[in-house]
C-alpha positions as CSV (number, residue, x, y, z in Angstrom):
1,M,64.8,104.9,61.2
2,G,61.1,105.0,61.3
3,F,58.2,102.4,61.8
4,A,56.9,103.1,58.3
5,A,61.0,102.3,57.2
6,V,61.0,99.3,59.0
7,A,57.5,98.2,57.5
8,G,58.2,98.7,53.8
9,F,61.9,97.2,54.8
10,L,60.2,93.6,56.2
11,I,57.4,94.1,53.0
12,G,60.0,94.6,50.8
13,F,62.2,91.7,52.4
14,L,58.9,89.0,52.2
15,F,57.9,90.2,48.1
16,G,61.1,90.0,47.3
17,I,62.0,86.2,48.7
18,S,58.5,85.4,47.3
19,S,59.1,86.8,43.7
20,I,63.1,85.3,44.4
21,T,61.2,81.6,45.2
22,T,58.6,81.9,42.9
23,L,61.1,82.6,40.0
24,L,63.1,79.9,41.6
25,G,60.4,77.6,40.9
26,F,59.7,78.4,37.9
27,M,63.4,78.0,36.5
28,G,63.0,74.8,38.5
29,S,59.7,73.5,36.8
30,V,61.5,75.0,33.4
31,L,64.3,72.3,33.7
32,I,62.5,69.6,34.6
33,Q,60.5,69.9,31.2
34,I,63.6,69.9,29.5
35,D,65.1,67.3,31.0
36,E,61.7,65.5,30.2
37,M,62.0,66.3,26.4
38,L,65.6,65.5,26.4
39,R,64.3,61.8,27.7
40,N,61.5,61.3,25.2
41,L,64.5,63.0,22.1
42,S,66.3,60.0,23.8
43,A,64.3,58.0,24.0
44,M,62.6,59.2,20.2
45,S,65.7,58.9,18.6
46,T,67.0,55.4,20.3
47,L,63.5,54.1,18.5
48,V,64.4,55.3,15.3
49,L,68.3,54.2,15.7
50,L,66.8,50.7,16.7
51,I,64.2,51.1,13.7
52,I,67.2,51.8,11.3
53,A,69.5,48.6,12.7
54,I,66.4,46.3,12.6
55,I,66.2,47.8,8.5
56,L,69.8,47.7,7.7
57,V,69.8,43.8,9.9
58,V,67.2,43.0,7.2
59,K,68.5,44.3,4.0
60,I,72.2,42.7,4.8
61,K,70.8,39.4,6.1
62,A,68.3,38.9,2.5
63,I,71.3,40.3,0.8
64,A,73.7,37.7,2.3
65,S,71.2,35.1,1.6
66,L,71.0,36.2,-1.9
67,V,74.4,36.0,-2.4
68,A,75.1,32.4,-0.7
69,G,71.6,31.4,-2.4
70,A,73.4,32.3,-5.7
71,I,77.4,30.7,-4.9
72,V,75.7,27.1,-3.7
73,G,72.9,27.7,-6.6
74,A,76.6,27.8,-8.9
75,V,78.4,25.5,-7.2
76,L,75.7,23.1,-7.5
77,N,74.9,23.6,-11.7
78,L,79.0,23.4,-11.5
79,I,78.8,19.8,-10.1
80,L,75.5,19.2,-12.4
81,A,77.3,20.6,-15.3
82,K,80.4,17.9,-14.9
83,N,78.4,14.9,-14.6
84,G,76.3,15.9,-17.8
85,I,73.3,17.2,-16.3
86,N,72.5,20.6,-17.9
87,V,69.8,22.1,-15.4
88,L,68.4,24.9,-17.4
89,E,67.8,22.3,-20.3
90,L,65.7,20.2,-18.0
91,L,63.9,23.1,-16.6
92,K,63.1,24.1,-20.7
93,S,61.9,21.2,-21.5
94,S,59.5,20.7,-18.2
95,L,58.4,24.2,-18.9
96,G,57.4,23.4,-22.6
97,F,60.0,25.8,-24.1
């Protein structure tokens, strides 16, 4: 083997190692960016799910309070009607209808 062959082998080896290191570094940075994007996506999806859950809880509480109010109102109206008090007639007379 001549000096030119050995020098060519060493230069090729160094450039090959350098290119492999560069490619691995590039691949590592791409994987880090993908990981950050997935974390941000996860954070965004968690935030969206949290907002949806809050909206559903508020809706369910509003509907539950309306149903509970309707039931309590019906029971109170029934109790007052059994005692001879008609709430609708009282409201009509107080409003002037």
